[in-house]
C-alpha angles and dihedrals in degrees: 000000000000118000096143116079142144107235113175105228092201091065106013090237118144103225102183140349128214128203119248114244118266120236088252091055091050090051090050092050091051092049093049093049092047092047091051096051102078095050094042092048089054094044112118113259091242089064092052089048090052092052096049092044091053091047088055091050092050092052089054093046092049096041098125095044093048094046092051090053096058092042087057095042103046107004100253110166107255096240090054091046089056090050090052091054090050091051091050092052089051091052094054090044091049094055092043089055100038106024097088091055091049089054097051117126114265115223117217129206107244119205094200094051130248121081139291131186135180113222123192118223132172118265101215136252115010127194119217119197108192136187133230102241097081101015097181102028096053090053094046096055089054101037102041100059094038096051087050088052090056097254123133124230136229108186123201109184130193115283092244093055105063096126095053090043091057092044090056093048089051091052091057091048092049091047090058102256112169115256108275096018092107119016128175118214126191091208133170121231090257091053090048090055090053092048092052090050093049110109091225091066111083103183147000132221117193132180111188146076129344089248093054092044093052092049093049093044091051093055092042091049093052088053097041096244126154115242137195112198125189104183138160131330141195096190120195121227109202119203106191126200090259095054126126091242098201091051091045092054091051092049090047091052093054093036094054106030103033111113085017089290092296101131130109091224097042118135096260103158112046109197114191131189114241091238093066101021100105093046091047093049092051093051095040096048089047092052095046096048091050099056118110112247114188149078105016091210091066114094096227097049110116099184130028132178125302116264095263143355088252090058091047093050093048091052092046090054091055092049093046090051091053094047093047089054095050109278118145124232112219094176138004116345103163148073117255115236098247138099117280137041100301127157128170120246101262138198121196130190131179094046111163134188096265090061121088090229090065097063106015126081112255103213100193144043099320123116122193116208123205127188116214133181099229147341094282091056089046091055092047092053093043091055093045093095138094087228129078110176109121144333140197128217122197112197139128089210101089096190092049092048091053091048092051091046089058091056098051118101098224140108094235137028126190120196121207097349139078116269109273148142142247132181093248097048120087114239125204146087149225137238112026091345090083146255133281134026137261131200129025120049088311090066088060093056103057101078106031137106106238095208119196115216111189124188121190118228 
């Protein structure tokens, strides 16, 4: 059975197929990860630091090779693929440098006298279920803190990312990770369900769709397993009347069309105050229509194909639905007649609640513009979503921006920049965008045993 394959979305060519793991191979992977846990959890912190530091170095050393892999697998423009590798190296380096401090014992004040501390220990084997849109980054923000915690990792990657999955596993082996500390599995959905239910597995982290998150959470809940879920998003991008409009248009361009629009926290709903709407539209449409769309292996390409023809067709159906119901296309809107998973960078206006594009996540290069009368209306529209991942506010009025940030129902808010990420900043959302946090010190706290050790006076 072959679910895992590299199919170049720029050409539609299937480059290589990989066999799905047998049940025996899954059992062996589970056993190896479980066997490795006790020793790894007792390994001195300096050894964990050494491993993560070497992993960071290997990502840097193999930057070109790793970037080329994801450009081939999912069509990421090569300059963005290189940036992803750089971010991943910084994540492993961050936890190597800061992890020991995050794991220090916490002393508690005890009313009855004596002492009490809370000590953080690893939980055991963790399963990571990762998506294709940021093949290295998504894994790093799960694996780095949890290996520092003393947990061991089973990693199930997306079926279209087998080459990057194997490259990551090889990095850990070459860095000197103990056998079983990080194990890649080319598992089917049925095998994944069995792994989650296995008593040796102590938690699951998934980044993916709502549907996948609900399925994983259901199995984990039945088996009393902790989950971290980073799911969909329909993030609002608020351009207030006090915004620097040129800067806002640039940030919206990168926030919506970077990675060909395939990011959970992309700026998908651009909500613009009436006072600056016309100026913003002129600048934004000009910026979007000037980007280079083409061969993702070329250094100056800004936008490549979508990850697959299925993804392209799903996005096209959402756009077609909006247009059929009265939405206006300011730019793009169609599929070029050529092989591969191509879709034009698109801007829609006039999207209303009966259209799919109003409530569904648009996972691709489509921006939806909304015109609002004032900041209150902007907040109301921004919060009118089942999702609550991130948001952006563009405003030169610092106090107003902070006030608006406090009213948004999201897990993250960025002011006067495009949505992004950094190792020290917590990442995650609320509502149907998921539960839990990754990165920063908060990423260290999701899968640990906070053990109380109490000593009487």
